[in-house]
C-alpha positions in Angstrom: -196.4 -15.4 -165.0 -193.4 -14.0 -163.3 -194.1 -11.1 -161.1 -191.4 -9.1 -162.8 -191.8 -8.1 -166.4 -188.0 -7.9 -166.9 -185.3 -10.0 -165.4 -183.6 -8.3 -162.4 -179.9 -7.5 -162.4 -177.5 -6.0 -159.9 -176.0 -2.9 -161.5 -174.2 0.3 -160.5 -174.2 1.2 -156.8 -176.2 -1.9 -155.9 -173.7 -4.2 -157.6 -170.8 -2.4 -156.0 -172.5 -2.4 -152.6 -173.3 -6.1 -152.7 -169.8 -7.0 -153.8 -168.0 -4.6 -151.3 -170.1 -6.2 -148.5 -168.2 -9.5 -149.3 -164.9 -7.6 -148.7 -165.8 -6.8 -145.1 -167.2 -10.2 -144.3 -164.3 -12.0 -145.9 -161.7 -9.8 -144.2 -163.0 -10.8 -140.7 -163.8 -14.4 -141.5 -160.5 -15.2 -143.2 -158.5 -13.5 -140.4 -160.4 -15.4 -137.7 -160.5 -18.7 -139.6 -156.8 -18.7 -140.3 -155.5 -17.4 -137.0 -157.9 -18.4 -134.2 -156.5 -22.0 -134.1 -153.0 -20.7 -134.1 -153.8 -18.2 -131.4 -155.4 -20.6 -129.0 -153.1 -23.6 -129.6 -149.7 -21.9 -130.0 -150.3 -18.8 -127.7 -153.1 -19.4 -125.3 -151.7 -22.9 -124.8 -154.9 -24.8 -125.3 -154.5 -28.4 -126.5 -155.0 -28.8 -130.2 -157.6 -31.5 -129.6 -159.7 -29.3 -127.5 -159.4 -26.4 -130.0 -160.4 -28.6 -132.9 -163.3 -30.1 -131.0 -164.6 -26.6 -130.3 -164.2 -25.6 -134.0 -165.7 -28.8 -135.3 -168.6 -28.7 -132.8 -169.5 -25.1 -133.8 -169.2 -25.9 -137.5 -171.6 -28.9 -137.1 -174.1 -26.7 -135.3 -173.9 -23.8 -137.8 -174.0 -26.3 -140.7 -177.3 -27.8 -139.4 -178.8 -24.4 -138.7 -177.8 -23.0 -142.1 -180.6 -25.1 -143.7 -183.1 -24.2 -141.0 -182.2 -20.5 -141.4 -182.7 -20.9 -145.2 -186.1 -22.5 -144.8 -187.2 -19.8 -142.4 -186.2 -17.1 -144.8 -188.0 -18.8 -147.7 -191.2 -18.9 -145.6 -191.0 -15.4 -144.2 -193.7 -13.0 -145.4 -192.2 -10.0 -147.1 -192.4 -6.6 -145.3 -191.5 -3.1 -146.1 -187.9 -3.9 -145.1 -187.8 -6.9 -147.4 -187.9 -10.7 -147.0 -184.3 -11.6 -146.3 -182.6 -8.3 -145.5 -184.0 -8.1 -141.9 -182.1 -11.3 -141.0 -178.8 -9.4 -141.5 -179.7 -7.1 -138.6 -181.0 -9.9 -136.4 -177.6 -11.6 -136.4 -175.3 -8.6 -136.6 -174.9 -7.7 -132.9 -174.1 -11.3 -131.9 -171.6 -11.6 -134.7 -169.8 -8.4 -133.9 -169.6 -9.0 -130.1 -168.3 -12.6 -130.4 -165.8 -11.6 -133.1 -164.2 -9.3 -130.6 -164.3 -11.2 -127.3 -163.0 -14.4 -129.0 -159.5 -12.7 -128.8 -159.9 -12.0 -125.0 -160.1 -15.3 -123.2 -160.4 -14.6 -119.4 -158.1 -17.5 -118.7 -154.9 -18.7 -120.4 -154.1 -22.4 -120.1 -151.4 -22.9 -117.4 -147.9 -23.7 -118.7 -148.2 -27.3 -117.5 -151.9 -27.9 -118.3 -153.0 -27.3 -121.9 -156.2 -29.3 -121.1 -157.4 -26.4 -119.0 -161.2 -26.8 -119.1 -162.3 -23.1 -118.4 -160.4 -21.9 -121.4 -161.8 -24.6 -123.6 -165.4 -23.9 -122.4 -165.0 -20.2 -123.1 -163.6 -20.9 -126.6 -166.4 -23.4 -127.4 -169.3 -21.1 -126.3 -168.0 -18.0 -128.1 -167.2 -19.8 -131.3 -170.6 -21.5 -131.4 -172.5 -18.2 -131.0 -170.2 -16.5 -133.5 -170.7 -19.4 -136.0 -174.5 -19.3 -135.7 -174.8 -15.6 -136.2 -172.2 -15.6 -139.0 -174.1 -18.4 -140.7 -177.3 -16.4 -140.6 -175.5 -13.4 -142.1 -173.8 -15.3 -144.9 -176.8 -17.5 -145.7 -178.9 -14.4 -146.1 -176.2 -12.8 -148.3 -176.0 -15.9 -150.6 -179.7 -16.6 -150.8 -180.3 -13.1 -152.1 -178.4 -13.6 -155.3 -180.7 -15.8 -157.4 -183.5 -13.2 -156.7 -181.4 -10.1 -157.3 -179.4 -11.3 -160.3 -181.4 -13.3 -162.9 -179.2 -13.4 -165.9 -176.1 -15.4 -166.4 -174.1 -12.5 -167.7 -174.9 -10.4 -164.6 -174.1 -13.3 -162.3 -170.7 -13.5 -163.9 -170.3 -9.8 -163.2 -171.3 -10.3 -159.6 -169.0 -13.3 -159.3 -166.0 -11.5 -160.8 -166.4 -8.5 -158.5 -167.0 -10.6 -155.4 -163.9 -12.7 -156.2 -161.8 -9.6 -156.7 -162.8 -8.1 -153.3 -162.4 -11.4 -151.6 -158.8 -11.6 -152.9 -158.1 -8.1 -151.6 -159.6 -9.0 -148.3 -157.6 -12.2 -148.0 -154.3 -10.4 -148.7 -155.0 -7.7 -146.0 -156.4 -10.2 -143.5 -153.3 -12.2 -143.5 -150.8 -9.4 -144.0 -151.5 -8.0 -140.6 -150.8 -11.2 -138.6 -147.8 -11.8 -140.7 -146.5 -8.3 -139.9 -146.9 -9.3 -136.2 -145.0 -12.6 -136.9 -142.2 -10.5 -138.4 -141.9 -8.6 -135.1 -141.2 -11.8 -133.1 -137.7 -12.5 -132.0 -138.5 -16.2 -131.4 -141.5 -17.2 -133.7 -141.2 -20.9 -132.6 -142.0 -20.0 -128.9 -145.1 -17.9 -128.7 -146.9 -19.1 -125.6 -148.6 -16.4 -123.5 -145.8 -16.6 -121.0 -143.0 -16.1 -123.6 -141.9 -12.6 -124.7 -143.0 -13.3 -128.3 -146.3 -14.5 -127.0 -147.0 -11.3 -125.2 -146.5 -9.4 -128.5 -149.2 -11.6 -130.1 -151.5 -11.1 -127.2 -151.3 -7.3 -127.7 -151.5 -7.0 -131.5 -153.8 -9.8 -132.6 -156.8 -8.7 -130.5 -156.3 -5.2 -131.7 -156.4 -6.4 -135.4 -159.5 -8.4 -134.5 -161.3 -5.3 -133.3 -160.3 -3.3 -136.4 -161.4 -6.0 -138.8 -164.7 -6.5 -136.9 -165.5 -2.8 -137.5 -165.0 -3.5 -141.2 -167.3 -6.4 -141.0 -170.0 -4.3 -139.2 -169.9 -1.7 -141.9 -169.9 -4.3 -144.7 -173.1 -5.9 -143.4 -174.8 -2.5 -143.2 -173.7 -1.7 -146.8 -175.3 -5.0 -148.0 -178.5 -4.2 -146.2 -178.8 -0.8 -147.8 -177.6 -1.9 -151.3 -180.1 -4.7 -151.8 -183.6 -3.8 -153.0 -186.3 -6.3 -152.1 -189.3 -4.1 -152.8 -190.3 -6.5 -155.7 -191.6 -8.9 -153.1 -194.4 -6.5 -152.2 -195.8 -6.7 -155.7 -196.1 -10.5 -155.4 -199.8 -10.7 -154.5 -199.7 -14.5 -154.7 -197.6 -14.9 -151.5 -199.3 -16.8 -148.7 -197.6 -17.1 -145.4 -197.1 -20.8 -144.7 -197.3 -22.3 -141.2 -193.8 -23.4 -140.5 -193.8 -26.8 -138.7 -190.8 -28.9 -137.6 -191.9 -31.7 -140.0 -192.5 -29.2 -142.9 -189.1 -27.6 -142.2 -187.3 -30.9 -142.5 -189.3 -31.8 -145.6 -188.3 -28.5 -147.3 -184.7 -29.1 -146.2 -184.6 -32.4 -148.2 -185.6 -30.7 -151.5 -182.2 -29.5 -152.5 -180.7 -32.9 -151.4 -182.9 -34.6 -154.0 -181.6 -32.4 -156.8 -178.9 -34.5 -158.4 -177.1 -31.6 -160.1 -177.1 -29.3 -157.2 -176.1 -32.2 -154.9 -173.0 -32.8 -157.0 -172.0 -29.1 -156.8 -172.5 -29.2 -153.1 -170.3 -32.4 -152.7 -167.7 -30.5 -154.7 -167.9 -27.8 -152.1 -167.6 -30.4 -149.4 -164.2 -31.6 -150.6 -163.1 -28.1 -151.4 -163.9 -27.3 -147.8 -161.6 -30.0 -146.6 -158.7 -28.7 -148.7 -159.4 -25.1 -147.7 -159.4 -26.0 -144.0 -156.1 -27.9 -144.3 -154.5 -24.9 -145.9 -155.9 -22.4 -143.3 -154.8 -24.5 -140.3 -151.4 -25.2 -141.6 -150.6 -21.8 -143.1 -148.5 -20.5 -140.1 -147.1 -23.9 -138.9 -145.9 -24.6 -142.5 -143.9 -21.4 -142.6 -142.7 -21.6 -139.0 -141.7 -25.2 -138.5 -141.2 -26.5 -142.0 -139.6 -23.5 -143.8 -138.3 -22.2 -140.5 -139.0 -18.6 -141.5 -137.9 -15.7 -139.2 -138.9 -12.1 -139.0 -139.1 -10.5 -142.5 -139.2 -13.8 -144.3 -142.9 -14.2 -143.3 -143.7 -11.2 -145.6 -142.7 -13.3 -148.6 -146.1 -14.9 -148.3 -147.7 -11.5 -148.9 -146.0 -11.2 -152.3 -147.0 -14.7 -153.2 -150.6 -14.1 -152.1 -151.0 -11.0 -154.2 -149.4 -12.3 -157.3 -150.9 -15.8 -157.1 -154.4 -14.7 -156.4 -154.6 -11.9 -158.8 -152.6 -13.7 -161.5 -154.8 -16.8 -161.5 -157.9 -14.7 -161.1 -157.0 -13.0 -164.4 -156.2 -16.3 -166.1 -159.5 -18.0 -165.1 -161.5 -15.0 -166.1 -160.1 -15.3 -169.6 -160.6 -19.1 -169.7 -164.2 -18.9 -168.5 -165.0 -16.8 -171.6 -163.6 -19.6 -173.9 -164.6 -22.8 -172.1 -167.7 -24.0 -170.3 -167.9 -23.2 -166.6 -167.8 -26.8 -165.5 -164.8 -27.6 -167.6 -163.0 -24.4 -166.5 -163.7 -25.2 -162.9 -162.5 -28.8 -163.3 -159.3 -27.6 -164.9 -158.5 -25.2 -162.1 -158.9 -28.0 -159.5 -156.7 -30.4 -161.5 -153.9 -27.7 -161.6 -154.2 -27.2 -157.8 -154.1 -31.0 -157.2 -151.0 -31.6 -159.2 -149.2 -28.7 -157.5 -150.3 -29.9 -154.0 -148.7 -33.3 -154.6 -145.4 -31.6 -155.4 -145.2 -30.5 -151.8 -144.1 -34.1 -151.0 -140.7 -33.0 -152.3 -140.3 -31.1 -149.0 -139.8 -34.6 -147.4 -136.4 -34.8 -149.2 -133.6 -34.1 -146.7 -131.1 -31.4 -147.5 -133.3 -29.8 -150.1 -131.5 -26.6 -151.2 -132.9 -23.3 -149.9 -133.5 -22.0 -153.4 -135.5 -25.1 -154.4 -137.5 -24.8 -151.2 -138.4 -21.3 -152.0 -139.3 -22.0 -155.7 -141.5 -24.9 -154.5 -143.1 -22.8 -151.9 -143.8 -19.9 -154.3 -145.4 -22.2 -157.0 -147.3 -24.3 -154.5 -148.8 -21.6 -152.4 -149.4 -19.3 -155.4 -151.3 -21.9 -157.4 -153.4 -23.2 -154.4 -154.3 -19.7 -153.3 -155.1 -18.7 -156.9 -157.4 -21.7 -157.2 -159.2 -21.3 -153.8 -159.8 -17.6 -154.4 -161.1 -18.0 -157.9 -163.8 -20.4 -156.8 -166.5 -17.7 -156.8 -165.9 -17.1 -160.5 -167.2 -20.7 -161.0 -169.3 -21.5 -158.0 -171.6 -18.4 -157.9 -172.9 -18.5 -161.5 -173.1 -22.3 -161.3 -175.1 -22.4 -158.1 -177.5 -19.6 -159.1 -178.1 -21.1 -162.5 -178.9 -24.5 -160.9 -181.3 -22.9 -158.5 -182.9 -21.1 -161.5 -183.1 -24.4 -163.4 -184.7 -26.1 -160.4 -187.3 -23.3 -160.1 -188.2 -23.8 -163.8 -188.7 -27.5 -163.3 -190.9 -27.0 -160.2 -193.1 -24.2 -161.6 -192.3 -22.7 -165.0 -195.4 -20.5 -164.8 -194.0 -18.4 -161.9 -190.2 -18.8 -161.7 -189.8 -15.6 -159.7 -191.9 -16.7 -156.8 -190.5 -20.2 -156.9 -186.9 -19.0 -156.7 -188.0 -16.9 -153.7 -189.4 -20.0 -152.0 -186.4 -22.3 -152.6 -183.3 -20.1 -152.7 -182.8 -20.1 -148.9 -183.0 -23.9 -148.5 -180.7 -24.5 -151.5 -178.1 -22.0 -150.1 -178.5 -23.5 -146.7 -177.9 -27.0 -147.9 -174.8 -25.9 -149.7 -173.4 -24.2 -146.6 -174.4 -27.3 -144.5 -172.5 -29.8 -146.6 -169.6 -27.4 -147.3 -169.1 -26.7 -143.6 -169.0 -30.4 -142.8 -165.9 -30.7 -144.9 -164.1 -28.1 -142.8 -165.4 -29.6 -139.6 -164.1 -33.1 -140.4 -160.7 -31.8 -141.5 -160.4 -29.7 -138.3 -161.0 -32.8 -136.1 -158.4 -34.8 -138.0 -155.8 -32.0 -138.0 -156.4 -31.4 -134.3 -155.8 -35.1 -133.5 -152.7 -35.3 -135.7 -151.1 -32.1 -134.4 -151.5 -32.8 -130.7 -148.4 -32.7 -128.5 -145.0 -32.6 -130.2 -146.6 -33.1 -133.6 -147.5 -29.4 -133.5 -144.0 -28.8 -134.7 -143.4 -32.0 -136.7 -142.4 -31.0 -140.3 -143.2 -34.4 -141.7 -146.8 -34.4 -140.4 -147.3 -30.9 -141.6 -145.9 -31.8 -145.1 -148.1 -34.9 -145.5 -151.2 -33.0 -144.4 -150.5 -30.2 -146.7 -149.9 -32.4 -149.7 -153.2 -34.3 -149.0 -155.1 -31.4 -150.4 -154.4 -32.8 -153.8 -156.5 -35.9 -153.1 -159.5 -33.9 -152.1 -159.2 -31.6 -155.2 -159.3 -34.7 -157.4 -162.4 -36.1 -155.6 -164.1 -32.7 -156.1 -163.4 -32.9 -159.8 -165.2 -36.3 -160.0 -168.4 -34.8 -158.6 -168.1 -31.6 -160.6 -167.9 -33.4 -163.9 -171.3 -35.0 -163.3 -173.1 -31.7 -163.6 -174.9 -31.4 -167.0 -177.3 -28.5 -167.7 -180.5 -29.1 -169.6 -179.8 -25.9 -171.5 -178.4 -22.5 -170.8 -180.8 -20.5 -168.6 -180.1 -17.1 -170.2 -178.1 -17.5 -173.4 -175.4 -15.0 -174.0 -172.0 -14.9 -175.6 -170.0 -14.3 -172.5 -170.2 -17.5 -170.5 -171.0 -21.1 -171.5 -172.6 -23.5 -169.0 -172.1 -26.5 -171.3 -170.2 -27.1 -174.5 
């Protein structure tokens, strides 16, 4: 029997607190993820290969530990503070400190030596610690959901609210550095020894500190919003002895789940596309579109209208079409639009056409990327629920508690690998003069379309046995 007589749902203040927490985490992570490569390569003067090696290395480490952290949480004996909640506090100090000091490298690479090793080592060490602590925080956050929200309708509410706050966070997180870009008299020359570079060295770390404060508050809000007292009523829990062999065995369980594995592979290729967009966001506008000063703020309008517009569209479509089909449709739209960026290769393309292409392309891709939680959250939670039923239908509640962490960790592991691989490739291709090469930037940007299509192939393989919690709001399958 399930330990709970009724299915749990996040409602009211707890729903708002859980979703608002995603705002603070996303605000800091999007800002850092989008600008740290730009900051170290184009301002600190670190070679792009060394920067990408550091980013890739820390992603590989955090990806591996995401599964281990998940297994540890699954096997932790519940206490008065909960089962998963304490891990938020364990990681928080490291995440906060590294999120600040990453913007204050003690050495800048000399003007004639971008391969300066002390700068590279500092960047690598800080990013690895930040990635590990951030992984523990986000894995804890994700693995809570299947236990906290057990109906498909409520998961849809959580997904909608989380997606909305993530969109708002993404707009603010990129608005601030774009405002800084608009202050630069020479946005193409922003090394630390250039006048424009000195402006970046002052304002970007300041923004980083402010956003870190939001991240700190967000994690604390999550901690106090989530109620894990139900674990104390589960008298059947027996603390397991965690061995290295047992940990790896538990790590393989989600990998053997065909349906969940297909969803994770979808995330892998989405991770590649998202990484490409993040790394090329500023170079695309600076060296391809050759924006100056206030022109950078055009992106803010595109970001707001594209994300909120497509968010509204996909919310309507989800209610009329099955989740898998809706998700596939959104990726196909993004793929087609990404391929249209190849038109930037045409010489003497009129300014008005460039702007129209820029608006449609960025608006659609951003709208797709930031609508993913609408699809991914209910799909992932429902697949974990289905796996728990198959494993032990007599006590689904306890089974979900025992597998949620490893499933979420496996998803983060594979999804992170996509970003790591793309960062290595981008770093190799953008070394030297290629940092400013509009052809290389265009081809890389358009390649997102390929990875969107591959993601669709895996996504379409997901077939549910039956709806977990039938309701008239969302369909899992037709």
